[in-house]
N, C-alpha and C positions, 0 to 999 in steps of 0.2 A: 321771151323768144329764145329758142335754143342756139341760134347762131350769133348772138350778141356776146362779145368778149367783155367780161367784167374783171377788171384787174384786182389783185390783192391790195388791200389798204392797210398799211401799218402806220401807227402813230405813237409817239412817245419814246421813252427809253427802253431798250431791250433789257429785260430782267432775266438773269440766269441763276440757277441754283448754285453754280460754282462761284459766281461773284458774291452771292449772299454768304456762302460758306467762308469766304475770306474776311468778312467783317468780324471784328472783335470789339467787345466793350473796352472803352478807354481810347479808341482810335480818335485822332483829331479829324476835324472837318476836311482838311486837305487830303488826308489818307483815304477817307471814305469817298471823297470826290474822285480820287485817282482810280479807285476800284469800280465805283458805280457810274461815274460820269456826272455831268452837271444835272442837278435835279430838275424835273419837269415843272415843279411848283414849289416855290418858297413863299410862305405866307408872310406878308408885311407885318402882321401882328404877332406872329410866332416864328421868329427867325431861327429858333432852335429845332424846328421841325422841317424835314425835307420829305417831299412826296415824289415818288417815281411811279409813273403810270405808263402802261403799255397796252395798246389795243391792236387787235389783228382781225381783219375781216377778209377771209379768203373769198375770191370772186363770187358774189351772189349768195354766200352762206351767212350764217349767223355770226355776229361779232363777239369775240371773247376779249375780256379785259383782265389785266393783272395789276396789282397795286402793292406797293411796299412803302412804309414810312420809317424814316430814321429820326430818332430823337436825340438831341445833344444837350449837355449841360456843361457850362464853362468850356466850350469848344471840344468836348469829348463825347463820343458816342455812348449813350446809356441804355437805349432800348430800340428794338426793331419790331414793327408790327406790320401785318399784311398777309398776302397770300402765300408767302414763302416762309419757311422756318430755317434759321441758321443751323449749322452743324452743332451737335450737342457739345456743351462746354467741356465735358469730360474727354471728348475725343480730340486728339492733336493731329491736324492735317499733315504735319511733317514727321509724324511718328513712323519709325522704321520697324517693320516686323522682324524681331530678332530671331524668330524661328525659321526664317527663309534660308535656304541653302542654295548657294550659287556654285556650280562646279565649273572650274576653269581647266581647259585641257592642258596637259603637261607639254612642256617644250620638247619637240621631237628632234631638235638639233638641225633642222633644215634651215638653210639660209634664206634670206629675203630676196626680193627682186634685184636690189642693188648689188648684193654679193653675187648673185647668179649672173648678172650682166657683166660684172668685172671678170668673173671666171671665164665667160664666153670670149672676152676680149684678151684673155691670156694674162690678166693681172691678178696676182694673189692678194686677196683681201686680208689674209691673216698677218701680213707683215706690217 
């Protein structure tokens, strides 16, 4: 029926590429939990595997599902599997492009608002 409202149904952990890009091998479980949130599924028999599942079904449309698994060894992240791929290991997310040029305007000698206000009140700010 065309007049029936069907709400969007979201379930699970929201998974974003930016969060996946922050994950690095060697991170502790606490660091991974801080970035990704509490996992949707922690298997009792495999405590070193965390599964994050997100599904979305826009009103009346087909459901989509995303999945990512984090694998740990000795409390450190060793592997990521799923629908997302982390940033390439050779790329540094904090790397600054040294070829970028930022031009800063020269100081024109104009005073700021504080000096302007003092001048209007008859007070010399140079003293």
